[in-house]
N, CA, C, O and CB atoms as a CASP TS submission, in Angstrom:
PFRMAT TS
TARGET T0000
AUTHOR 0000-0000-0000
METHOD Language model
MODEL 1
PARENT N/A
ATOM      1  N   UNK     1      -5.940  22.047   6.735  1.00  0.00           N
ATOM      2  CA  UNK     1      -5.360  21.196   6.396  1.00  0.00           C
ATOM      3  C   UNK     1      -5.690  19.905   7.568  1.00  0.00           C
ATOM      4  O   UNK     1      -6.486  19.656   8.472  1.00  0.00           O
ATOM      5  CB  UNK     1      -4.017  21.740   6.169  1.00  0.00           C
ATOM      6  N   UNK     2      -4.600  19.347   6.934  1.00  0.00           N
ATOM      7  CA  UNK     2      -5.047  17.423   7.725  1.00  0.00           C
ATOM      8  C   UNK     2      -4.577  17.629   9.416  1.00  0.00           C
ATOM      9  O   UNK     2      -3.774  18.410   9.926  1.00  0.00           O
ATOM     10  CB  UNK     2      -3.564  15.562   6.786  1.00  0.00           C
ATOM     11  N   UNK     3      -5.464  16.556  10.017  1.00  0.00           N
ATOM     12  CA  UNK     3      -5.035  16.699  11.230  1.00  0.00           C
ATOM     13  C   UNK     3      -3.718  15.505  11.343  1.00  0.00           C
ATOM     14  O   UNK     3      -3.197  14.721  10.550  1.00  0.00           O
ATOM     15  CB  UNK     3      -6.357  16.523  12.264  1.00  0.00           C
ATOM     16  N   UNK     4      -3.504  15.899  12.941  1.00  0.00           N
ATOM     17  CA  UNK     4      -2.205  15.329  13.379  1.00  0.00           C
ATOM     18  C   UNK     4      -2.154  13.840  12.795  1.00  0.00           C
ATOM     19  O   UNK     4      -1.261  13.360  12.096  1.00  0.00           O
ATOM     20  CB  UNK     4      -2.068  15.357  15.054  1.00  0.00           C
ATOM     21  N   UNK     5      -3.364  13.203  13.263  1.00  0.00           N
ATOM     22  CA  UNK     5      -3.088  12.137  12.530  1.00  0.00           C
ATOM     23  C   UNK     5      -3.288  11.416  11.295  1.00  0.00           C
ATOM     24  O   UNK     5      -3.354  10.226  10.988  1.00  0.00           O
ATOM     25  CB  UNK     5      -3.283  11.636  13.022  1.00  0.00           C
ATOM     26  N   UNK     6      -3.367  12.584  10.651  1.00  0.00           N
ATOM     27  CA  UNK     6      -2.896  12.326   8.847  1.00  0.00           C
ATOM     28  C   UNK     6      -1.748  12.159   8.762  1.00  0.00           C
ATOM     29  O   UNK     6      -1.259  11.125   8.308  1.00  0.00           O
ATOM     30  CB  UNK     6      -3.086  13.455   7.741  1.00  0.00           C
ATOM     31  N   UNK     7      -0.750  13.640   9.396  1.00  0.00           N
ATOM     32  CA  UNK     7       0.074  13.630   9.089  1.00  0.00           C
ATOM     33  C   UNK     7       1.060  12.615  10.130  1.00  0.00           C
ATOM     34  O   UNK     7       2.153  12.215   9.731  1.00  0.00           O
ATOM     35  CB  UNK     7       0.196  14.849   8.834  1.00  0.00           C
ATOM     36  N   UNK     8       0.774  12.426  10.863  1.00  0.00           N
ATOM     37  CA  UNK     8       1.644  10.626  11.436  1.00  0.00           C
ATOM     38  C   UNK     8       1.344   9.756  10.612  1.00  0.00           C
ATOM     39  O   UNK     8       2.235   8.909  10.539  1.00  0.00           O
ATOM     40  CB  UNK     8       1.146   9.757  12.963  1.00  0.00           C
ATOM     41  N   UNK     9       0.487   9.564   9.943  1.00  0.00           N
ATOM     42  CA  UNK     9       0.108   8.629   9.141  1.00  0.00           C
ATOM     43  C   UNK     9       0.930   8.670   7.811  1.00  0.00           C
ATOM     44  O   UNK     9       1.597   7.688   7.485  1.00  0.00           O
ATOM     45  CB  UNK     9      -1.296   8.754   8.967  1.00  0.00           C
ATOM     46  N   UNK    10       0.903   9.419   7.299  1.00  0.00           N
ATOM     47  CA  UNK    10       1.849  10.034   5.676  1.00  0.00           C
ATOM     48  C   UNK    10       3.359  10.035   6.438  1.00  0.00           C
ATOM     49  O   UNK    10       4.295   9.641   5.743  1.00  0.00           O
ATOM     50  CB  UNK    10       1.296  12.233   4.883  1.00  0.00           C
ATOM     51  N   UNK    11       3.555  10.312   7.361  1.00  0.00           N
ATOM     52  CA  UNK    11       5.150   9.874   7.816  1.00  0.00           C
ATOM     53  C   UNK    11       5.711   8.725   7.740  1.00  0.00           C
ATOM     54  O   UNK    11       6.690   8.469   7.039  1.00  0.00           O
ATOM     55  CB  UNK    11       5.429  10.027   9.041  1.00  0.00           C
ATOM     56  N   UNK    12       4.846   7.601   8.796  1.00  0.00           N
ATOM     57  CA  UNK    12       4.793   5.901   8.494  1.00  0.00           C
ATOM     58  C   UNK    12       5.125   5.774   7.422  1.00  0.00           C
ATOM     59  O   UNK    12       6.256   5.399   7.114  1.00  0.00           O
ATOM     60  CB  UNK    12       3.544   5.096   8.569  1.00  0.00           C
ATOM     61  N   UNK    13       4.206   6.059   6.598  1.00  0.00           N
ATOM     62  CA  UNK    13       3.744   5.272   5.160  1.00  0.00           C
ATOM     63  C   UNK    13       5.288   6.233   4.885  1.00  0.00           C
ATOM     64  O   UNK    13       6.092   5.334   5.132  1.00  0.00           O
ATOM     65  CB  UNK    13       1.715   5.672   4.043  1.00  0.00           C
ATOM     66  N   UNK    14       5.939   7.154   4.625  1.00  0.00           N
ATOM     67  CA  UNK    14       6.776   7.119   4.016  1.00  0.00           C
ATOM     68  C   UNK    14       8.060   6.589   4.555  1.00  0.00           C
ATOM     69  O   UNK    14       8.996   6.338   3.795  1.00  0.00           O
ATOM     70  CB  UNK    14       6.757   8.105   3.610  1.00  0.00           C
ATOM     71  N   UNK    15       8.120   6.445   5.597  1.00  0.00           N
ATOM     72  CA  UNK    15       9.362   5.512   6.351  1.00  0.00           C
ATOM     73  C   UNK    15       8.920   4.178   5.552  1.00  0.00           C
ATOM     74  O   UNK    15       9.607   3.589   4.717  1.00  0.00           O
ATOM     75  CB  UNK    15       9.287   5.320   8.416  1.00  0.00           C
ATOM     76  N   UNK    16       7.600   3.824   5.999  1.00  0.00           N
ATOM     77  CA  UNK    16       7.693   2.051   5.105  1.00  0.00           C
ATOM     78  C   UNK    16       8.108   1.993   3.602  1.00  0.00           C
ATOM     79  O   UNK    16       8.934   1.089   3.480  1.00  0.00           O
ATOM     80  CB  UNK    16       5.998   1.209   4.985  1.00  0.00           C
ATOM     81  N   UNK    17       7.894   2.514   2.592  1.00  0.00           N
ATOM     82  CA  UNK    17       7.506   2.744   1.832  1.00  0.00           C
ATOM     83  C   UNK    17       9.231   2.874   1.009  1.00  0.00           C
ATOM     84  O   UNK    17       9.800   2.163   0.181  1.00  0.00           O
ATOM     85  CB  UNK    17       6.405   3.756   2.105  1.00  0.00           C
ATOM     86  N   UNK    18       9.624   4.139   1.734  1.00  0.00           N
ATOM     87  CA  UNK    18      10.553   5.252   0.970  1.00  0.00           C
ATOM     88  C   UNK    18      12.045   4.418   1.478  1.00  0.00           C
ATOM     89  O   UNK    18      12.585   3.585   0.751  1.00  0.00           O
ATOM     90  CB  UNK    18      10.314   7.274   1.680  1.00  0.00           C
ATOM     91  N   UNK    19      12.682   4.876   3.088  1.00  0.00           N
ATOM     92  CA  UNK    19      13.304   4.880   3.730  1.00  0.00           C
ATOM     93  C   UNK    19      13.824   3.124   3.970  1.00  0.00           C
ATOM     94  O   UNK    19      14.975   2.728   3.790  1.00  0.00           O
ATOM     95  CB  UNK    19      12.719   5.725   4.602  1.00  0.00           C
ATOM     96  N   UNK    20      12.783   2.358   4.363  1.00  0.00           N
ATOM     97  CA  UNK    20      13.332   0.646   4.457  1.00  0.00           C
ATOM     98  C   UNK    20      13.064  -0.372   3.404  1.00  0.00           C
ATOM     99  O   UNK    20      13.424  -1.549   3.427  1.00  0.00           O
ATOM    100  CB  UNK    20      12.682  -0.098   5.671  1.00  0.00           C
ATOM    101  N   UNK    21      12.579   0.063   2.743  1.00  0.00           N
ATOM    102  CA  UNK    21      12.389  -0.414   1.201  1.00  0.00           C
ATOM    103  C   UNK    21      13.615  -0.070   0.933  1.00  0.00           C
ATOM    104  O   UNK    21      14.480  -0.867   1.296  1.00  0.00           O
ATOM    105  CB  UNK    21      11.235   0.260   0.168  1.00  0.00           C
ATOM    106  N   UNK    22      14.007   1.057   0.308  1.00  0.00           N
ATOM    107  CA  UNK    22      15.126   1.343  -0.401  1.00  0.00           C
ATOM    108  C   UNK    22      16.524   0.810  -0.263  1.00  0.00           C
ATOM    109  O   UNK    22      17.480   0.515  -0.981  1.00  0.00           O
ATOM    110  CB  UNK    22      15.203   2.461  -0.298  1.00  0.00           C
ATOM    111  N   UNK    23      16.077   0.834   1.405  1.00  0.00           N
ATOM    112  CA  UNK    23      17.938   0.089   2.151  1.00  0.00           C
ATOM    113  C   UNK    23      17.536  -1.181   1.674  1.00  0.00           C
ATOM    114  O   UNK    23      18.386  -1.583   0.879  1.00  0.00           O
ATOM    115  CB  UNK    23      18.453   0.010   4.384  1.00  0.00           C
ATOM    116  N   UNK    24      16.571  -2.020   1.820  1.00  0.00           N
ATOM    117  CA  UNK    24      16.426  -3.270   1.283  1.00  0.00           C
ATOM    118  C   UNK    24      16.675  -3.705   0.408  1.00  0.00           C
ATOM    119  O   UNK    24      17.293  -4.758   0.249  1.00  0.00           O
ATOM    120  CB  UNK    24      15.707  -3.594   1.233  1.00  0.00           C
ATOM    121  N   UNK    25      16.049  -2.655  -0.749  1.00  0.00           N
ATOM    122  CA  UNK    25      16.376  -3.028  -2.249  1.00  0.00           C
ATOM    123  C   UNK    25      17.772  -2.485  -2.515  1.00  0.00           C
ATOM    124  O   UNK    25      18.229  -3.521  -2.997  1.00  0.00           O
ATOM    125  CB  UNK    25      15.275  -2.365  -3.364  1.00  0.00           C
ATOM    126  N   UNK    26      18.430  -1.930  -2.543  1.00  0.00           N
ATOM    127  CA  UNK    26      19.907  -1.739  -2.276  1.00  0.00           C
ATOM    128  C   UNK    26      21.034  -2.757  -1.771  1.00  0.00           C
ATOM    129  O   UNK    26      22.101  -2.900  -2.369  1.00  0.00           O
ATOM    130  CB  UNK    26      19.923  -0.822  -1.395  1.00  0.00           C
ATOM    131  N   UNK    27      20.702  -3.417  -0.663  1.00  0.00           N
ATOM    132  CA  UNK    27      21.187  -4.137   0.049  1.00  0.00           C
ATOM    133  C   UNK    27      21.068  -5.621  -0.740  1.00  0.00           C
ATOM    134  O   UNK    27      22.052  -6.360  -0.775  1.00  0.00           O
ATOM    135  CB  UNK    27      20.581  -3.918   1.350  1.00  0.00           C
ATOM    136  N   UNK    28      19.879  -5.979  -1.329  1.00  0.00           N
ATOM    137  CA  UNK    28      19.888  -7.071  -2.072  1.00  0.00           C
ATOM    138  C   UNK    28      20.221  -6.741  -3.524  1.00  0.00           C
ATOM    139  O   UNK    28      20.212  -7.742  -4.241  1.00  0.00           O
ATOM    140  CB  UNK    28      18.645  -7.733  -1.923  1.00  0.00           C
ATOM    141  N   UNK    29      20.525  -5.545  -4.170  1.00  0.00           N
ATOM    142  CA  UNK    29      20.771  -5.788  -5.168  1.00  0.00           C
ATOM    143  C   UNK    29      22.372  -5.971  -5.015  1.00  0.00           C
ATOM    144  O   UNK    29      22.921  -6.712  -5.830  1.00  0.00           O
ATOM    145  CB  UNK    29      20.174  -4.872  -6.018  1.00  0.00           C
ATOM    146  N   UNK    30      23.029  -5.441  -4.178  1.00  0.00           N
ATOM    147  CA  UNK    30      24.510  -5.458  -3.809  1.00  0.00           C
ATOM    148  C   UNK    30      24.592  -6.938  -3.755  1.00  0.00           C
ATOM    149  O   UNK    30      25.488  -7.398  -4.462  1.00  0.00           O
ATOM    150  CB  UNK    30      24.990  -4.638  -2.352  1.00  0.00           C
ATOM    151  N   UNK    31      23.728  -7.987  -2.951  1.00  0.00           N
ATOM    152  CA  UNK    31      24.189  -9.197  -2.971  1.00  0.00           C
ATOM    153  C   UNK    31      24.269  -9.791  -4.167  1.00  0.00           C
ATOM    154  O   UNK    31      25.218 -10.499  -4.504  1.00  0.00           O
ATOM    155  CB  UNK    31      23.570  -9.884  -2.234  1.00  0.00           C
ATOM    156  N   UNK    32      23.120  -9.493  -4.987  1.00  0.00           N
ATOM    157  CA  UNK    32      23.217 -10.374  -6.510  1.00  0.00           C
ATOM    158  C   UNK    32      23.675  -9.678  -7.838  1.00  0.00           C
ATOM    159  O   UNK    32      23.090  -9.593  -8.918  1.00  0.00           O
ATOM    160  CB  UNK    32      21.725 -10.919  -6.932  1.00  0.00           C
ATOM    161  N   UNK    33      24.935  -9.190  -7.424  1.00  0.00           N
ATOM    162  CA  UNK    33      25.729  -8.388  -7.975  1.00  0.00           C
ATOM    163  C   UNK    33      26.648  -9.822  -8.917  1.00  0.00           C
ATOM    164  O   UNK    33      27.464 -10.467  -8.257  1.00  0.00           O
ATOM    165  CB  UNK    33      26.584  -7.298  -6.684  1.00  0.00           C
ATOM    166  N   UNK    34      26.430 -10.193 -10.388  1.00  0.00           N
ATOM    167  CA  UNK    34      27.328 -10.886 -11.074  1.00  0.00           C
ATOM    168  C   UNK    34      26.262 -12.052 -10.942  1.00  0.00           C
ATOM    169  O   UNK    34      26.764 -13.060 -11.440  1.00  0.00           O
ATOM    170  CB  UNK    34      28.935 -11.006 -10.494  1.00  0.00           C
ATOM    171  N   UNK    35      25.333 -12.239 -10.595  1.00  0.00           N
ATOM    172  CA  UNK    35      24.136 -13.248 -10.973  1.00  0.00           C
ATOM    173  C   UNK    35      23.017 -12.525 -11.778  1.00  0.00           C
ATOM    174  O   UNK    35      22.357 -11.663 -11.199  1.00  0.00           O
ATOM    175  CB  UNK    35      23.429 -13.895  -9.590  1.00  0.00           C
ATOM    176  N   UNK    36      22.842 -12.735 -12.685  1.00  0.00           N
ATOM    177  CA  UNK    36      21.650 -12.201 -13.747  1.00  0.00           C
ATOM    178  C   UNK    36      20.224 -12.805 -13.335  1.00  0.00           C
ATOM    179  O   UNK    36      19.187 -12.165 -13.508  1.00  0.00           O
ATOM    180  CB  UNK    36      21.988 -12.740 -15.435  1.00  0.00           C
ATOM    181  N   UNK    37      20.251 -13.927 -12.845  1.00  0.00           N
ATOM    182  CA  UNK    37      18.459 -14.370 -12.318  1.00  0.00           C
ATOM    183  C   UNK    37      18.413 -13.689 -10.690  1.00  0.00           C
ATOM    184  O   UNK    37      17.473 -13.171 -10.087  1.00  0.00           O
ATOM    185  CB  UNK    37      18.096 -16.676 -12.176  1.00  0.00           C
ATOM    186  N   UNK    38      19.592 -13.888 -10.348  1.00  0.00           N
ATOM    187  CA  UNK    38      19.252 -12.682  -9.029  1.00  0.00           C
ATOM    188  C   UNK    38      18.701 -11.601  -8.837  1.00  0.00           C
ATOM    189  O   UNK    38      17.832 -11.141  -8.096  1.00  0.00           O
ATOM    190  CB  UNK    38      20.053 -12.194  -8.557  1.00  0.00           C
ATOM    191  N   UNK    39      19.581 -11.156  -9.911  1.00  0.00           N
ATOM    192  CA  UNK    39      19.204  -9.738 -10.069  1.00  0.00           C
ATOM    193  C   UNK    39      17.997  -9.298 -10.793  1.00  0.00           C
ATOM    194  O   UNK    39      17.494  -8.199 -10.558  1.00  0.00           O
ATOM    195  CB  UNK    39      20.201  -9.122 -10.668  1.00  0.00           C
ATOM    196  N   UNK    40      17.503 -10.134 -11.688  1.00  0.00           N
ATOM    197  CA  UNK    40      16.130  -9.893 -12.000  1.00  0.00           C
ATOM    198  C   UNK    40      15.038 -10.474 -10.928  1.00  0.00           C
ATOM    199  O   UNK    40      13.914 -10.011 -11.117  1.00  0.00           O
ATOM    200  CB  UNK    40      15.897 -10.499 -13.376  1.00  0.00           C
ATOM    201  N   UNK    41      15.166 -11.581  -9.623  1.00  0.00           N
ATOM    202  CA  UNK    41      14.371 -11.852  -8.691  1.00  0.00           C
ATOM    203  C   UNK    41      14.048 -10.405  -7.778  1.00  0.00           C
ATOM    204  O   UNK    41      12.939  -9.994  -7.436  1.00  0.00           O
ATOM    205  CB  UNK    41      15.025 -13.036  -7.933  1.00  0.00           C
ATOM    206  N   UNK    42      15.263  -9.843  -7.533  1.00  0.00           N
ATOM    207  CA  UNK    42      15.533  -8.185  -6.808  1.00  0.00           C
ATOM    208  C   UNK    42      14.397  -7.461  -7.525  1.00  0.00           C
ATOM    209  O   UNK    42      13.209  -7.370  -7.218  1.00  0.00           O
ATOM    210  CB  UNK    42      17.299  -7.268  -7.218  1.00  0.00           C
ATOM    211  N   UNK    43      15.160  -6.908  -8.686  1.00  0.00           N
ATOM    212  CA  UNK    43      13.925  -6.144  -9.578  1.00  0.00           C
ATOM    213  C   UNK    43      12.550  -6.982  -9.313  1.00  0.00           C
ATOM    214  O   UNK    43      11.919  -6.415  -8.421  1.00  0.00           O
ATOM    215  CB  UNK    43      14.285  -6.162 -11.442  1.00  0.00           C
ATOM    216  N   UNK    44      12.140  -7.690  -9.606  1.00  0.00           N
ATOM    217  CA  UNK    44      10.940  -8.364  -8.982  1.00  0.00           C
ATOM    218  C   UNK    44      10.064  -8.138  -8.414  1.00  0.00           C
ATOM    219  O   UNK    44       8.851  -8.043  -8.601  1.00  0.00           O
ATOM    220  CB  UNK    44      11.037  -8.948  -8.432  1.00  0.00           C
ATOM    221  N   UNK    45      11.188  -7.983  -7.151  1.00  0.00           N
ATOM    222  CA  UNK    45      10.318  -8.060  -5.593  1.00  0.00           C
ATOM    223  C   UNK    45       9.989  -6.563  -5.395  1.00  0.00           C
ATOM    224  O   UNK    45       9.228  -6.109  -4.540  1.00  0.00           O
ATOM    225  CB  UNK    45      11.371  -8.713  -4.041  1.00  0.00           C
ATOM    226  N   UNK    46      10.730  -5.824  -6.384  1.00  0.00           N
ATOM    227  CA  UNK    46       9.995  -4.477  -5.909  1.00  0.00           C
ATOM    228  C   UNK    46       8.711  -3.730  -6.008  1.00  0.00           C
ATOM    229  O   UNK    46       8.147  -2.678  -5.708  1.00  0.00           O
ATOM    230  CB  UNK    46      10.555  -3.718  -6.274  1.00  0.00           C
ATOM    231  N   UNK    47       8.622  -4.474  -6.392  1.00  0.00           N
ATOM    232  CA  UNK    47       7.034  -4.225  -7.106  1.00  0.00           C
ATOM    233  C   UNK    47       5.969  -4.865  -5.342  1.00  0.00           C
ATOM    234  O   UNK    47       5.044  -4.223  -4.845  1.00  0.00           O
ATOM    235  CB  UNK    47       6.718  -5.812  -9.212  1.00  0.00           C
ATOM    236  N   UNK    48       6.316  -5.720  -4.998  1.00  0.00           N
ATOM    237  CA  UNK    48       6.169  -5.988  -3.741  1.00  0.00           C
ATOM    238  C   UNK    48       5.603  -4.945  -2.512  1.00  0.00           C
ATOM    239  O   UNK    48       4.678  -5.006  -1.702  1.00  0.00           O
ATOM    240  CB  UNK    48       7.349  -6.396  -3.513  1.00  0.00           C
ATOM    241  N   UNK    49       6.582  -4.037  -2.799  1.00  0.00           N
ATOM    242  CA  UNK    49       6.943  -2.835  -1.486  1.00  0.00           C
ATOM    243  C   UNK    49       4.598  -2.149  -1.473  1.00  0.00           C
ATOM    244  O   UNK    49       3.985  -1.450  -0.666  1.00  0.00           O
ATOM    245  CB  UNK    49       8.933  -0.727  -2.534  1.00  0.00           C
ATOM    246  N   UNK    50       4.268  -2.663  -2.414  1.00  0.00           N
ATOM    247  CA  UNK    50       2.856  -2.199  -2.117  1.00  0.00           C
ATOM    248  C   UNK    50       2.642  -3.018  -0.707  1.00  0.00           C
ATOM    249  O   UNK    50       2.358  -2.665   0.438  1.00  0.00           O
ATOM    250  CB  UNK    50       1.647  -2.616  -3.444  1.00  0.00           C
ATOM    251  N   UNK    51       2.870  -4.074  -1.232  1.00  0.00           N
ATOM    252  CA  UNK    51       2.313  -5.202  -0.261  1.00  0.00           C
ATOM    253  C   UNK    51       2.878  -4.514   1.653  1.00  0.00           C
ATOM    254  O   UNK    51       2.255  -4.157   2.653  1.00  0.00           O
ATOM    255  CB  UNK    51       3.339  -7.156  -0.893  1.00  0.00           C
ATOM    256  N   UNK    52       4.177  -4.630   1.324  1.00  0.00           N
ATOM    257  CA  UNK    52       4.442  -4.547   2.711  1.00  0.00           C
ATOM    258  C   UNK    52       4.140  -3.015   3.464  1.00  0.00           C
ATOM    259  O   UNK    52       3.920  -2.771   4.651  1.00  0.00           O
ATOM    260  CB  UNK    52       5.959  -4.968   2.839  1.00  0.00           C
ATOM    261  N   UNK    53       4.225  -2.087   2.270  1.00  0.00           N
ATOM    262  CA  UNK    53       3.624  -1.076   2.875  1.00  0.00           C
ATOM    263  C   UNK    53       2.258  -1.245   3.651  1.00  0.00           C
ATOM    264  O   UNK    53       2.083  -0.987   4.842  1.00  0.00           O
ATOM    265  CB  UNK    53       3.505  -0.201   1.934  1.00  0.00           C
ATOM    266  N   UNK    54       1.347  -1.715   2.780  1.00  0.00           N
ATOM    267  CA  UNK    54      -0.031  -2.142   3.047  1.00  0.00           C
ATOM    268  C   UNK    54       0.211  -2.708   4.559  1.00  0.00           C
ATOM    269  O   UNK    54      -0.601  -2.454   5.449  1.00  0.00           O
ATOM    270  CB  UNK    54      -0.656  -3.331   1.867  1.00  0.00           C
ATOM    271  N   UNK    55       1.211  -3.378   4.758  1.00  0.00           N
ATOM    272  CA  UNK    55       1.130  -4.485   6.106  1.00  0.00           C
ATOM    273  C   UNK    55       1.691  -3.840   6.801  1.00  0.00           C
ATOM    274  O   UNK    55       1.699  -4.369   7.913  1.00  0.00           O
ATOM    275  CB  UNK    55       1.736  -5.937   6.164  1.00  0.00           C
ATOM    276  N   UNK    56       2.254  -2.846   6.784  1.00  0.00           N
ATOM    277  CA  UNK    56       2.977  -2.140   8.030  1.00  0.00           C
ATOM    278  C   UNK    56       1.979  -1.061   8.453  1.00  0.00           C
ATOM    279  O   UNK    56       2.044  -0.596   9.591  1.00  0.00           O
ATOM    280  CB  UNK    56       4.536  -1.419   7.644  1.00  0.00           C
ATOM    281  N   UNK    57       1.019  -0.631   7.541  1.00  0.00           N
ATOM    282  CA  UNK    57      -0.342   0.349   7.838  1.00  0.00           C
ATOM    283  C   UNK    57      -1.044  -0.498   8.460  1.00  0.00           C
ATOM    284  O   UNK    57      -1.418  -0.053   9.545  1.00  0.00           O
ATOM    285  CB  UNK    57      -1.238   0.993   6.599  1.00  0.00           C
ATOM    286  N   UNK    58      -1.474  -1.791   8.189  1.00  0.00           N
ATOM    287  CA  UNK    58      -2.368  -2.272   8.909  1.00  0.00           C
ATOM    288  C   UNK    58      -1.794  -2.516  10.309  1.00  0.00           C
ATOM    289  O   UNK    58      -2.529  -2.303  11.273  1.00  0.00           O
ATOM    290  CB  UNK    58      -2.896  -3.385   8.274  1.00  0.00           C
ATOM    291  N   UNK    59      -0.271  -3.036  10.539  1.00  0.00           N
ATOM    292  CA  UNK    59       0.371  -3.608  11.843  1.00  0.00           C
ATOM    293  C   UNK    59       0.462  -2.365  12.598  1.00  0.00           C
ATOM    294  O   UNK    59       0.188  -2.229  13.791  1.00  0.00           O
ATOM    295  CB  UNK    59       1.882  -4.392  11.680  1.00  0.00           C
ATOM    296  N   UNK    60       0.882  -1.455  11.774  1.00  0.00           N
ATOM    297  CA  UNK    60       1.267  -0.367  12.815  1.00  0.00           C
ATOM    298  C   UNK    60       0.314   1.313  12.986  1.00  0.00           C
ATOM    299  O   UNK    60       0.189   2.096  13.928  1.00  0.00           O
ATOM    300  CB  UNK    60       2.913  -0.042  12.333  1.00  0.00           C
ATOM    301  N   UNK    61      -0.119   1.305  11.797  1.00  0.00           N
ATOM    302  CA  UNK    61      -1.709   2.137  12.408  1.00  0.00           C
ATOM    303  C   UNK    61      -2.697   1.187  12.318  1.00  0.00           C
ATOM    304  O   UNK    61      -3.707   1.890  12.361  1.00  0.00           O
ATOM    305  CB  UNK    61      -2.372   3.559  11.444  1.00  0.00           C
ATOM    306  N   UNK    62      -3.008   0.229  12.236  1.00  0.00           N
ATOM    307  CA  UNK    62      -4.195  -0.375  12.390  1.00  0.00           C
ATOM    308  C   UNK    62      -5.401  -0.292  11.475  1.00  0.00           C
ATOM    309  O   UNK    62      -6.445  -0.856  11.803  1.00  0.00           O
ATOM    310  CB  UNK    62      -4.532  -0.023  13.455  1.00  0.00           C
ATOM    311  N   UNK    63      -5.318   0.285  10.512  1.00  0.00           N
ATOM    312  CA  UNK    63      -5.621   0.506   9.308  1.00  0.00           C
ATOM    313  C   UNK    63      -6.318  -0.490   8.873  1.00  0.00           C
ATOM    314  O   UNK    63      -6.729  -0.496   7.712  1.00  0.00           O
ATOM    315  CB  UNK    63      -4.661   0.759   8.594  1.00  0.00           C
TER
END
């Protein structure tokens, strides 16, 4: 069984990478409607989610 700390960290990573990133992605995609260059930029920055998740883990969890 995972420890409580592992479960807590998994939950926080899920929040950072799943919920917050998805909300930001949808909002950015909505704002880029009608402009293919902006939409391409939004799509490209989705790969930056890994960096933001790692930063969140470092700042919040002290990893």
